[in-house]
Backbone as CSV, one residue per row, in Angstrom:
resi,resn,N_x,N_y,N_z,CA_x,CA_y,CA_z,C_x,C_y,C_z
1,UNK,-60.675,93.508,-20.931,-59.488,93.487,-20.234,-59.365,93.224,-19.702
2,UNK,-58.977,93.149,-19.288,-58.912,92.500,-17.173,-57.026,92.360,-17.356
3,UNK,-56.016,93.655,-16.857,-55.125,93.662,-16.149,-55.229,93.643,-15.226
4,UNK,-53.844,92.634,-14.880,-52.816,92.955,-13.521,-51.344,93.642,-13.336
5,UNK,-51.159,93.688,-12.329,-49.845,93.796,-11.953,-49.325,92.561,-10.696
6,UNK,-47.859,92.702,-11.087,-47.253,91.748,-10.482,-45.953,91.835,-10.542
7,UNK,-46.314,91.536,-9.108,-44.500,92.522,-8.865,-43.574,91.858,-8.943
8,UNK,-42.461,91.935,-9.296,-40.710,90.942,-9.620,-40.574,91.010,-8.774
9,UNK,-40.570,89.062,-8.228,-39.978,88.219,-7.069,-38.306,88.423,-7.220
10,UNK,-37.963,89.151,-6.293,-36.562,88.688,-5.858,-35.364,88.385,-5.947
11,UNK,-35.909,86.382,-6.904,-35.108,85.907,-7.946,-35.016,86.736,-8.622
12,UNK,-35.578,87.240,-9.607,-35.312,87.631,-10.495,-33.932,88.636,-10.911
13,UNK,-33.993,89.756,-8.942,-33.481,90.640,-9.249,-31.971,90.133,-8.549
14,UNK,-31.507,88.537,-8.394,-30.453,87.779,-7.816,-29.829,87.045,-9.694
15,UNK,-31.242,86.775,-10.461,-30.525,86.401,-11.507,-29.302,87.166,-12.252
16,UNK,-29.945,87.853,-11.790,-28.926,89.256,-13.047,-27.893,89.553,-11.947
17,UNK,-28.401,89.837,-11.029,-26.682,89.789,-10.016,-25.541,88.594,-10.611
18,UNK,-26.021,87.010,-10.006,-25.369,86.551,-10.587,-25.345,86.288,-12.470
19,UNK,-25.951,86.857,-12.912,-25.958,87.015,-14.574,-24.632,88.170,-14.568
20,UNK,-24.869,88.811,-13.787,-23.918,89.902,-14.125,-21.735,89.245,-14.141
21,UNK,-22.222,88.736,-12.693,-21.191,88.701,-11.710,-20.140,86.872,-13.211
22,UNK,-21.056,86.474,-12.958,-20.426,85.860,-14.276,-19.976,87.008,-15.895
23,UNK,-20.270,87.852,-16.277,-19.921,88.867,-18.168,-19.353,89.434,-16.873
24,UNK,-18.561,89.670,-15.480,-17.824,90.111,-15.670,-16.583,88.846,-15.679
25,UNK,-17.207,88.029,-14.884,-15.757,86.866,-14.693,-15.480,86.820,-16.435
26,UNK,-15.793,86.448,-17.119,-15.525,85.616,-18.364,-15.175,87.126,-19.539
27,UNK,-15.758,88.041,-18.377,-14.517,89.858,-19.122,-13.378,89.599,-18.631
28,UNK,-12.785,89.047,-17.266,-11.452,89.308,-17.599,-10.962,88.412,-17.765
29,UNK,-11.344,86.781,-18.279,-10.672,85.669,-18.904,-10.462,86.641,-20.332
30,UNK,-11.363,86.942,-21.254,-10.784,87.970,-22.282,-9.718,88.249,-21.557
31,UNK,-9.650,89.145,-21.211,-8.551,90.341,-20.753,-7.395,89.310,-20.929
32,UNK,-7.149,88.363,-19.647,-6.576,87.256,-19.354,-5.227,87.195,-20.513
33,UNK,-6.771,86.455,-21.498,-5.826,85.052,-22.452,-4.526,85.708,-23.185
34,UNK,-4.593,87.536,-23.353,-2.985,87.535,-24.780,-2.496,87.503,-24.115
35,UNK,-2.675,87.700,-22.636,-1.152,87.505,-21.900,-0.609,86.321,-21.547
36,UNK,-1.661,85.448,-21.908,-0.423,83.878,-21.428,-0.923,83.263,-23.463
37,UNK,-1.247,83.990,-24.013,-0.740,83.509,-25.749,0.697,84.078,-25.905
38,UNK,0.745,85.410,-25.539,1.759,85.676,-25.585,2.927,85.611,-24.859
39,UNK,2.857,84.537,-24.180,3.604,83.371,-23.171,5.037,83.026,-23.949
40,UNK,6.187,81.285,-23.610,6.990,81.054,-24.317,6.084,79.808,-24.182
41,UNK,5.869,79.038,-23.540,5.214,77.894,-22.296,3.613,77.009,-24.138
42,UNK,3.824,75.842,-24.248,2.869,75.407,-25.548,1.175,75.116,-24.254
43,UNK,1.662,74.600,-23.539,0.430,74.607,-22.757,0.006,76.246,-22.667
44,UNK,0.369,76.759,-21.404,-0.168,78.160,-21.327,-1.155,79.071,-23.020
45,UNK,0.203,79.182,-23.866,0.155,79.448,-24.924,-1.841,78.145,-25.897
46,UNK,-1.864,77.150,-25.786,-3.444,76.903,-25.493,-4.636,77.014,-24.558
47,UNK,-4.164,77.021,-23.422,-5.305,77.957,-22.550,-5.632,80.316,-23.259
48,UNK,-4.514,79.702,-23.334,-4.725,80.756,-23.555,-5.829,81.105,-24.543
49,UNK,-5.716,80.707,-25.403,-6.280,80.123,-27.398,-7.685,80.025,-26.568
50,UNK,-7.983,78.663,-25.541,-9.520,78.253,-25.281,-9.701,79.589,-24.382
51,UNK,-9.505,80.457,-23.520,-10.042,81.699,-23.288,-10.749,83.170,-24.335
52,UNK,-9.764,82.904,-25.100,-10.243,84.497,-25.809,-10.801,83.356,-26.517
53,UNK,-11.638,81.652,-27.271,-12.574,81.180,-27.473,-13.907,81.269,-26.661
54,UNK,-13.630,80.663,-26.221,-14.612,81.035,-24.383,-15.228,81.863,-24.538
55,UNK,-14.420,83.087,-24.346,-14.679,83.543,-22.987,-16.195,84.935,-24.233
56,UNK,-15.690,85.488,-24.954,-16.469,85.915,-25.976,-17.819,85.642,-25.825
57,UNK,-18.058,84.576,-26.553,-19.625,83.576,-26.644,-20.503,83.856,-25.167
58,UNK,-19.371,83.418,-24.386,-20.740,83.524,-23.201,-20.092,84.783,-22.414
59,UNK,-19.653,84.904,-22.330,-19.947,87.186,-22.072,-21.757,87.757,-22.481
60,UNK,-21.468,86.950,-23.764,-23.304,87.341,-24.504,-23.357,86.496,-24.197
61,UNK,-23.805,85.761,-24.710,-24.945,84.659,-23.619,-25.174,84.826,-22.057
62,UNK,-24.420,85.260,-21.470,-24.433,85.479,-20.350,-25.230,87.013,-19.672
63,UNK,-25.415,87.845,-21.390,-25.703,89.671,-20.365,-26.627,90.072,-21.261
64,UNK,-27.324,88.446,-21.873,-28.244,88.680,-23.294,-30.104,89.410,-21.621
65,UNK,-29.626,88.032,-21.061,-31.351,88.169,-20.063,-31.153,89.610,-19.417
66,UNK,-30.203,90.254,-19.387,-30.132,90.980,-18.228,-31.015,92.615,-19.327
67,UNK,-31.064,92.330,-20.537,-31.752,93.046,-21.018,-32.913,93.017,-22.090
68,UNK,-33.263,91.393,-21.622,-34.522,91.423,-22.451,-35.496,91.672,-21.624
69,UNK,-36.803,91.122,-22.673,-37.572,91.645,-21.843,-38.513,90.536,-21.708
70,UNK,-39.880,90.466,-20.353,-40.212,89.273,-20.200,-41.249,88.555,-20.692
71,UNK,-40.754,87.348,-20.482,-41.290,86.810,-22.267,-40.905,85.133,-21.992
72,UNK,-41.747,84.463,-22.069,-41.632,82.804,-21.321,-40.789,81.979,-22.064
73,UNK,-39.810,82.802,-23.484,-38.423,81.861,-23.890,-37.520,82.386,-23.016
74,UNK,-37.888,83.907,-22.275,-36.520,84.138,-21.860,-35.944,83.316,-20.309
75,UNK,-37.719,83.308,-19.340,-37.192,82.362,-18.279,-36.900,80.759,-18.627
76,UNK,-36.507,80.290,-19.790,-36.112,79.418,-20.133,-34.656,79.256,-20.888
77,UNK,-34.180,80.033,-21.010,-32.682,80.207,-21.856,-32.837,81.330,-20.138
78,UNK,-33.209,81.187,-18.743,-32.174,82.171,-17.491,-31.810,80.268,-17.192
79,UNK,-33.153,80.160,-17.473,-32.595,78.192,-16.928,-31.535,77.298,-17.054
80,UNK,-31.854,77.984,-18.454,-30.612,77.282,-18.985,-29.404,78.059,-18.489
81,UNK,-29.282,79.960,-18.620,-28.062,79.587,-17.714,-27.220,79.370,-15.676
82,UNK,-28.779,78.441,-15.700,-28.722,78.727,-14.472,-27.811,76.986,-14.610
83,UNK,-28.825,75.748,-15.099,-27.793,75.281,-15.520,-26.717,74.376,-15.695
84,UNK,-26.530,75.888,-16.587,-24.878,75.710,-16.761,-23.973,75.910,-15.888
85,UNK,-24.701,76.628,-15.692,-23.430,76.860,-14.282,-23.170,76.435,-12.844
86,UNK,-24.224,75.228,-12.721,-24.303,73.991,-11.819,-23.086,73.457,-12.689
87,UNK,-22.179,73.524,-13.306,-21.285,72.278,-14.040,-19.640,72.723,-13.433
88,UNK,-20.251,73.792,-12.957,-18.812,74.775,-12.500,-18.271,74.473,-11.001
89,UNK,-17.878,75.777,-10.964,-17.803,76.413,-9.506,-18.725,77.317,-8.397
90,UNK,-19.378,77.269,-9.012,-21.218,77.893,-9.614,-22.216,77.199,-8.390
91,UNK,-21.901,75.744,-8.487,-22.802,75.164,-7.469,-23.764,76.049,-6.721
92,UNK,-22.999,76.023,-5.606,-23.270,76.283,-5.246,-24.224,77.775,-4.563
93,UNK,-23.999,78.879,-5.390,-25.657,79.188,-5.822,-26.247,79.698,-7.042
94,UNK,-26.126,78.032,-7.815,-27.036,77.555,-8.148,-28.147,76.998,-8.018
95,UNK,-27.811,76.603,-6.753,-28.549,75.244,-6.453,-29.614,76.115,-5.230
96,UNK,-30.200,77.508,-4.358,-31.593,77.582,-4.006,-31.418,79.046,-4.915
97,UNK,-31.296,79.204,-6.684,-31.305,79.745,-7.255,-32.426,79.024,-8.214
98,UNK,-31.957,78.523,-8.891,-33.232,77.015,-9.770,-34.541,76.848,-7.925
99,UNK,-34.315,76.354,-7.345,-35.315,76.104,-6.356,-35.716,77.728,-6.676
100,UNK,-35.614,78.139,-6.353,-36.968,79.779,-6.393,-36.966,80.103,-7.205
101,UNK,-36.575,79.939,-8.608,-36.284,80.077,-10.531,-37.533,79.382,-10.565
102,UNK,-38.159,77.787,-10.625,-39.310,76.668,-10.671,-40.112,77.695,-9.785
103,UNK,-40.558,78.442,-8.839,-41.444,78.589,-8.715,-42.680,79.503,-9.797
104,UNK,-44.120,79.279,-9.715,-44.860,79.333,-10.465,-44.881,80.708,-10.384
105,UNK,-44.616,81.212,-9.362,-44.943,82.994,-9.275,-43.495,83.911,-10.921
106,UNK,-42.717,82.761,-10.308,-42.186,82.982,-11.010,-42.048,83.372,-12.245
107,UNK,-42.705,82.531,-13.067,-42.852,81.683,-14.411,-44.002,82.870,-14.446
108,UNK,-45.135,83.039,-13.706,-45.719,84.136,-14.162,-45.923,85.473,-14.396
109,UNK,-44.334,85.848,-13.352,-43.479,87.216,-13.804,-43.344,87.033,-15.515
110,UNK,-42.812,86.380,-15.576,-41.914,85.996,-17.208,-43.388,85.511,-18.015
111,UNK,-44.629,85.758,-18.107,-45.755,86.065,-18.613,-46.419,84.323,-18.742
112,UNK,-46.454,83.312,-18.688,-46.438,82.395,-18.312,-47.771,82.212,-18.624
113,UNK,-49.324,81.550,-18.492,-50.521,81.660,-18.443,-50.653,80.405,-17.508
114,UNK,-51.843,80.604,-16.730,-51.841,79.938,-15.608,-52.171,78.550,-15.357
115,UNK,-52.297,77.995,-17.194,-52.244,76.043,-17.026,-50.826,76.147,-17.324
116,UNK,-49.570,76.770,-17.642,-48.808,76.726,-17.453,-47.344,76.169,-16.600
117,UNK,-48.278,76.625,-14.754,-47.743,77.151,-14.203,-46.908,75.764,-13.064
118,UNK,-47.898,74.830,-12.953,-47.232,73.272,-12.722,-46.383,72.865,-13.464
């Protein structure tokens, strides 16, 4: 059995940095939400409730790929996170990240076989 060592592509490190920054953003929205909920304005209360409900699942979703093993499904999971980031203000960061993420060497790093690299 022939085993080969695959060097970690730089985009994997950049994705983990991107994911950690998203985690920080969602953590801060979680921290801010109780202050919005305690206000007397109905609009701010609704914003606080939406931030509270969305920040926890999004924080968990974004922190997982930092610690998950190198498996093909983790590559797809990370690709979905990059795609979701393109819907907001992270678009300028997500485009170069996506361009480098779909390269064959990144897929190979995550365990894709040769016939799935294209």
